[in-house]
C-alpha positions in Angstrom: 121.6 8.0 -31.3 122.8 8.3 -27.5 125.7 6.9 -26.3 124.1 4.8 -24.2 122.4 1.5 -24.8 119.9 2.4 -27.2 117.4 1.2 -30.3 118.1 2.0 -33.9 114.7 3.2 -35.1 113.8 4.9 -38.8 111.4 7.6 -38.7 109.8 6.8 -42.5 108.3 3.9 -43.8 109.3 1.6 -46.7 106.6 2.1 -49.9 107.5 -1.2 -51.3 105.2 -4.0 -49.2 103.5 -6.6 -50.6 101.0 -9.5 -49.3 99.4 -12.0 -51.0 96.0 -13.0 -49.9 95.2 -16.3 -51.3 92.4 -18.5 -51.7 92.8 -20.5 -48.4 93.0 -16.5 -46.9 89.3 -16.0 -48.3 85.6 -16.2 -46.5 83.3 -16.8 -49.5 79.6 -16.9 -50.0 77.8 -18.2 -52.9 75.7 -21.3 -53.9 78.1 -24.1 -55.3 81.7 -22.3 -54.7 84.0 -24.2 -53.8 88.2 -24.3 -53.4 89.5 -25.9 -56.6 92.7 -27.5 -58.2 92.7 -25.7 -61.7 95.9 -26.8 -62.7 99.7 -27.3 -61.0 100.3 -24.1 -59.3 96.6 -22.4 -60.1 93.8 -22.8 -56.9 90.6 -20.9 -57.1 87.4 -20.5 -56.1 85.5 -21.3 -59.1 81.5 -21.1 -59.3 80.6 -24.7 -60.1 77.2 -24.2 -61.5 76.9 -20.9 -63.4 74.0 -18.8 -62.2 72.5 -15.0 -62.1 73.7 -15.1 -58.8 76.1 -12.4 -56.5 79.2 -14.3 -55.3 81.2 -12.5 -52.5 84.9 -12.8 -51.9 86.1 -11.0 -48.3 89.0 -11.8 -46.0 90.3 -9.8 -43.2 93.9 -7.6 -44.4 94.7 -7.5 -40.4 95.1 -11.1 -40.3 98.3 -11.0 -42.9 100.0 -7.6 -42.4 101.5 -7.2 -38.9 100.8 -3.9 -37.0 103.0 -1.8 -34.4 101.4 0.8 -32.5 104.3 2.9 -32.3 106.9 4.4 -29.3 108.5 7.6 -28.1 112.1 7.6 -29.2 114.9 5.5 -27.2 116.8 8.8 -25.6 117.6 9.7 -22.0 116.4 13.4 -23.0 112.8 14.4 -24.2 112.5 16.9 -27.0 109.6 18.6 -28.9 105.9 18.8 -28.4 103.5 16.5 -26.3 101.3 16.5 -29.0 102.7 14.4 -32.6 100.6 15.5 -34.5 101.0 19.2 -33.8 104.7 19.8 -34.0 104.2 23.8 -33.6 102.7 23.4 -30.2 105.7 24.1 -28.2 109.4 23.2 -28.1 111.2 23.1 -31.2 109.4 23.6 -34.1 109.5 20.6 -36.5 111.0 18.3 -34.2 108.4 15.8 -34.1 107.0 13.3 -36.9 103.8 14.2 -38.0 101.9 11.0 -37.7 100.3 11.2 -41.3 102.6 12.1 -43.9 103.3 11.3 -47.5 106.8 9.5 -47.0 107.8 10.3 -50.1 108.4 14.2 -49.2 111.0 14.5 -46.2 110.8 17.7 -44.8 113.6 20.0 -44.4 115.1 19.5 -40.6 115.0 22.8 -38.2 118.3 23.8 -36.9 117.5 22.8 -33.5 117.3 19.3 -34.1 120.7 18.9 -35.4 121.5 19.4 -31.8 118.5 18.3 -30.2 117.0 14.9 -31.7 113.2 14.2 -32.4 111.5 12.5 -29.5 108.2 12.5 -29.9 106.1 9.5 -31.1 107.4 7.9 -34.0 104.4 6.1 -36.4 104.9 2.4 -37.3 102.3 -0.4 -38.9 101.0 -0.4 -42.1 99.5 2.4 -45.0 97.1 0.3 -47.6 98.0 2.0 -51.2 96.2 -0.7 -54.0 94.8 -3.9 -54.2 95.6 -6.2 -56.9 92.7 -8.4 -57.8 92.9 -11.7 -59.5 90.0 -13.0 -61.6 88.8 -15.0 -64.3 85.1 -14.4 -66.3 84.1 -16.8 -68.9 80.9 -18.0 -71.3 79.5 -14.4 -69.9 79.7 -10.8 -69.0 79.2 -10.7 -65.5 76.2 -7.7 -64.9 78.0 -6.5 -61.8 81.4 -6.0 -60.1 82.6 -3.8 -57.1 85.0 -3.8 -54.2 85.0 -2.3 -51.0 87.1 -1.8 -47.8 86.1 -1.0 -44.2 87.9 -0.6 -41.3 86.4 -1.9 -37.7 87.7 -0.6 -34.4 86.8 -3.0 -31.1 86.7 -1.9 -27.7 85.5 -3.5 -24.5 81.6 -3.4 -23.5 81.6 -0.3 -26.6 79.5 -0.6 -30.7 82.2 -1.2 -33.3 83.0 1.6 -34.7 83.4 0.6 -38.7 84.6 3.8 -41.4 85.0 2.8 -44.9 88.3 3.0 -46.8 87.5 2.6 -50.2 83.3 3.0 -50.8 81.4 -0.3 -52.6 81.8 0.6 -56.6 83.6 -0.8 -59.4 86.7 0.8 -59.1 87.8 -0.1 -62.2 87.3 -3.8 -62.1 86.1 -5.5 -65.4 82.6 -7.0 -65.8 83.7 -8.5 -69.5 84.8 -12.2 -70.2 87.9 -12.7 -71.4 90.2 -15.7 -72.5 92.8 -15.4 -69.4 92.6 -14.1 -65.9 92.3 -10.0 -64.8 95.1 -8.7 -62.7 92.9 -5.1 -62.1 94.9 -2.9 -60.1 92.5 -0.5 -57.5 94.2 2.0 -55.8 93.5 3.2 -52.5 93.1 7.0 -51.7 92.6 7.2 -48.0 92.5 10.7 -45.8 93.9 11.7 -44.4 96.4 9.3 -45.2 97.4 7.5 -41.9 99.2 3.8 -40.8 97.1 1.5 -39.4 98.1 0.9 -35.9 95.1 0.7 -33.3 94.8 -2.2 -31.7 92.0 -4.6 -32.0 91.2 -3.4 -35.1 89.8 -5.3 -38.2 90.4 -4.0 -42.1 88.3 -6.3 -44.8 88.1 -5.9 -48.5 85.1 -7.4 -50.1 84.4 -8.4 -53.8 81.2 -9.2 -55.4 80.8 -10.3 -58.7 77.7 -10.8 -59.9 77.4 -13.3 -62.9 74.7 -13.6 -65.6 73.0 -17.1 -65.9 75.6 -18.5 -67.6 78.8 -16.6 -66.2 81.6 -18.6 -65.2 83.4 -17.2 -62.3 86.9 -18.3 -60.9 88.8 -15.7 -58.0 92.4 -16.0 -57.2 92.5 -13.5 -54.9 94.5 -10.4 -54.0 97.9 -9.0 -53.9 97.9 -6.1 -51.4 100.4 -3.1 -52.1 101.3 -1.4 -48.7 103.6 1.1 -46.8 105.6 -0.3 -43.7 107.5 1.2 -40.6 108.5 -1.7 -38.4 111.9 -1.1 -37.9 
């Protein structure tokens, strides 16, 4: 850190971010679905009349988690390559942070970095790791249960660009009835792993529970696990 006026800026992100997306944050479609008080401290989206239908629950994760776009080191001298994703392009090898990296693997410091600090773009934002889906199935087994995540980037007068983060599928979700709610962890493997930093971006999670004629459904929401680098 320079001895003149500056900011403290951390390279690596923290891996323990959690945010709860509850019933008040959800969009949902399906006949007779409604937000209901189940008991003190328990609110869920309940299927009022069981039916053989698809019940869809969705939320925009970028409404719940803060993003940052990242910026350069606050120093008076610039070292390192112009392209932060290619640290070998020029200047000091290893002098810049690669934006898509595993935060639990810290690379060795190049000798030159002991005298010349990193000055390339620092990755900020959040990186999704897993989602806990919380739901209840009763009376009869569901016939299908899927979840998906998609990212859409908007730009002025350009068609929205949508990419899949998690392909639609069961992804470990249950269909069998049981007496108490499920808490099912759905891991996310995003390749290449990268922070979500782009402005004007939506990341939607959609979960679809298709019931049999007598299946009862209660959906409580998701708990999202993510890495974050905000400071």
